[in-house]
C-alpha positions in Angstrom: 3.8 -34.6 0.2 2.4 -31.1 0.7 4.6 -28.1 0.1 5.0 -25.6 2.9 3.0 -22.5 2.3 4.2 -19.0 3.3 2.0 -17.6 6.1 1.7 -14.4 4.2 2.1 -13.0 0.7 5.3 -11.3 -0.6 4.8 -7.6 0.0 6.5 -4.9 -2.1 5.9 -1.2 -2.0 6.2 1.5 -4.6 7.0 5.1 -3.8 8.4 8.3 -5.4 10.1 10.9 -3.4 12.0 14.2 -3.9 15.8 14.5 -3.5 15.2 15.7 0.1 13.0 12.7 1.0 9.5 14.1 0.7 6.7 12.0 -0.7 4.1 14.9 -0.8 3.7 18.5 0.6 2.7 19.6 4.0 -0.9 19.7 2.9 -0.8 15.9 2.0 -2.4 16.8 -1.3 -1.9 15.0 -4.6 1.4 16.1 -6.1 2.4 15.2 -9.7 6.2 15.6 -9.5 7.4 12.5 -11.4 7.8 11.8 -15.1 5.8 9.7 -17.5 8.5 7.0 -17.1 7.7 6.8 -13.4 4.0 6.5 -14.0 4.6 3.6 -16.4 6.8 2.1 -13.8 4.0 2.3 -11.3 1.6 0.5 -13.7 4.2 -2.3 -14.2 4.5 -2.7 -10.5 0.8 -3.0 -10.2 0.8 -5.6 -13.0 3.1 -7.9 -11.0 0.7 -8.2 -8.1 -2.2 -10.5 -7.2 -3.5 -7.6 -5.0 -3.0 -3.9 -4.7 -3.1 -2.5 -1.1 -3.9 1.1 -0.2 -4.8 3.0 2.9 -8.1 4.8 3.1 -6.6 8.3 3.5 -4.3 7.9 0.4 -7.2 6.5 -1.6 -9.5 9.4 -0.6 -6.7 12.0 -1.3 -5.7 10.7 -4.7 -9.2 9.2 -5.7 -7.6 6.6 -7.9 -9.2 3.5 -9.6 -6.0 1.4 -9.2 -6.2 0.3 -12.8 -3.6 -0.2 -15.5 -3.3 0.0 -19.3 -5.0 -2.6 -21.5 -1.6 -3.9 -22.8 -0.5 -4.8 -19.3 -3.9 -6.5 -18.6 -3.4 -8.7 -21.7 0.1 -9.6 -20.5 -1.4 -10.7 -17.1 -3.9 -13.0 -18.8 -1.1 -14.6 -20.9 0.8 -15.3 -17.6 -2.3 -17.0 -16.2 -3.3 -14.2 -13.9 -6.6 -12.4 -13.6 -7.0 -9.4 -15.9 -6.4 -6.9 -13.0 -5.2 -7.4 -9.4 -7.6 -7.4 -6.5 -8.0 -4.0 -5.0 -7.6 -3.9 -1.2 -8.5 -1.0 1.1 -7.6 -0.7 4.8 -9.4 1.6 7.2 -9.8 1.5 11.0 -12.9 3.6 11.2 -14.4 2.6 7.9 -15.8 6.0 6.9 -15.3 5.3 3.3 -17.1 7.3 0.6 -18.8 4.8 -1.7 -18.8 7.5 -4.5 -15.0 7.4 -4.8 -13.8 6.5 -8.3 -12.6 3.1 -7.3 -16.2 2.0 -6.7 -17.2 3.3 -10.1 -14.9 0.8 -11.8 -15.5 -2.9 -12.2 -12.0 -3.8 -13.4 -11.5 -6.2 -10.4 -13.1 -7.1 -7.1 -12.6 -4.8 -4.1 -11.9 -6.0 -0.6 -12.1 -3.8 2.4 -10.5 -4.6 5.7 -11.9 -2.5 8.6 -13.5 -2.8 12.0 -16.9 -2.8 13.5 -16.3 0.9 14.0 -17.5 1.3 10.4 -20.8 3.1 10.6 -23.8 0.9 9.7 -24.8 3.2 6.8 -21.3 2.8 5.3 -21.5 -0.9 5.7 -24.8 -1.0 3.8 -23.5 1.2 1.0 -20.2 -0.6 0.6 -21.5 -4.2 0.7 -23.0 -3.8 -2.8 -19.6 -2.8 -4.2 -17.0 -4.7 -2.1 -16.4 -7.6 0.1 -16.0 -6.5 3.8 -13.9 -8.0 6.4 -14.7 -6.4 9.7 -12.7 -7.1 12.9 -14.1 -6.9 16.4 -10.9 -5.2 17.5 -10.5 -1.4 17.6 -7.7 -1.6 15.0 -6.6 -3.7 12.1 -4.1 -6.5 12.5 -2.0 -6.2 9.3 -0.4 -9.6 9.6 -3.8 -11.2 10.0 -5.1 -9.3 7.0 -2.2 -10.6 4.8 -2.9 -14.1 6.0 -6.6 -13.8 5.0 -5.5 -12.6 1.6 -3.2 -15.6 1.2 -5.5 -18.2 2.6 -8.9 -17.1 1.3 -8.0 -15.3 -1.9 -4.8 -17.1 -2.9 -2.9 -13.9 -3.0 0.8 -14.5 -3.3 2.1 -11.0 -4.1 0.8 -7.7 -2.7 1.7 -4.3 -4.1 1.4 -1.6 -1.4 0.9 1.9 -2.8 0.8 3.7 0.6 0.5 6.0 2.1 3.7 6.5 4.1 1.9 5.8 7.4 0.7 2.4 6.2 4.2 1.7 4.9 5.6 2.5 8.3 3.1 0.3 10.0 4.0 -2.6 7.8 7.7 -2.0 8.4 7.2 -2.0 12.2 5.5 -5.4 11.9 8.2 -6.8 9.7 5.8 -7.2 6.8 7.7 -5.6 3.9 9.9 -7.6 1.6 10.8 -5.1 -1.2 10.8 -1.4 -1.8 10.8 0.2 -5.2 11.8 3.9 -4.9 11.9 6.6 -7.6 14.0 9.7 -6.7 12.7 12.7 -8.6 14.8 15.9 -9.2 12.9 18.2 -6.9 13.2 19.5 -3.3 10.1 20.5 -1.3 11.6 21.2 2.2 9.3 21.7 5.2 9.3 20.0 8.5 5.6 19.1 8.2 5.9 17.5 4.8 5.9 13.7 5.2 8.9 11.5 4.3 8.8 7.9 3.3 7.9 6.8 6.8 5.5 9.6 7.5 5.7 12.4 10.1 6.6 10.5 13.2 9.5 11.9 15.3 10.1 8.5 16.8 12.6 6.0 15.5 11.4 2.7 14.1 11.4 -0.1 16.7 14.6 -1.5 15.0 16.7 -0.3 12.1 15.6 -1.7 8.8 18.4 -3.0 6.6 17.9 -2.6 2.8 19.9 -4.3 0.1 20.1 -2.6 -3.3 19.2 -5.2 -5.9 18.6 -2.9 -8.9 19.3 0.7 -10.0 18.7 2.6 -13.3 18.4 6.2 -14.4 15.9 7.5 -16.9 16.3 11.2 -17.6 16.8 13.0 -14.3 15.1 10.3 -12.2 16.7 7.4 -10.4 14.8 4.1 -10.0 16.0 2.0 -7.1 14.9 -1.4 -5.9 15.7 -2.6 -2.4 15.2 -6.0 -0.8 14.2 -5.6 2.8 16.0 -7.8 5.2 13.6 -9.5 7.5 14.4 -8.8 11.2 14.4 -11.4 13.9 13.4 -10.8 17.5 11.6 -7.6 16.6 9.7 -5.8 19.3 6.0 -6.8 19.7 3.5 -5.7 17.1 2.3 -2.1 17.0 -1.4 -2.1 15.9 -2.6 0.8 13.9 -5.0 2.4 16.3 -2.6 2.2 19.2 -0.8 5.1 17.7 -2.9 8.2 16.9 -0.8 8.9 13.8 -1.9 5.5 12.3 -5.5 6.0 13.1 -5.5 9.5 11.4 -3.6 8.3 8.3 -5.6 5.2 7.6 -8.9 6.5 8.8 
């Protein structure tokens, strides 16, 4: 008898924010406002996953490899996992610089989900460094992307590292299961500095209920873990490019 398979992987997100709810400054630049303990926490979150998901704008801004310390890699192997998780990039337009640090590292395969809006020269440059999944639609279908990861790559857990606009898009499509949130002892202020769900002035299609399942403090930081209650009868899907803010953020 075959077991029922989930139509998508378990998706958890990891963020750090200030006491006043800001995840970065108004310039959307890289901001190092958390402790070493939080950085180690982020690595452990990565080590849980079969795949790490990041939006193109966040990747370009932070220029990260999405790696982890050797000790965590060894623990993954002992658990029967690959040395490092798959690295997954999402972008509507596909104007991804193939010289970013992520493409200079061979720690794990890279998968890019984009559309046929990706320029031909970018396609040619990226095909030598990543596996491309290009949709004929103008925008990405996040639910379909997760199903592809599950069915074609056997991905059962996805760690989303943002940015906030991608997080909001996943929330609006009822595709987030868990949120790990570090609250750092700073305040940034500023109406144009993004919060956890970006800069949108609009409410989410429906309130998202979070259940606190873990909490601890280390120094002046508070580490929270919430389980996201899946909503029934949610409004229809909101595709990324149907909202300008999504298209700008994911690129």
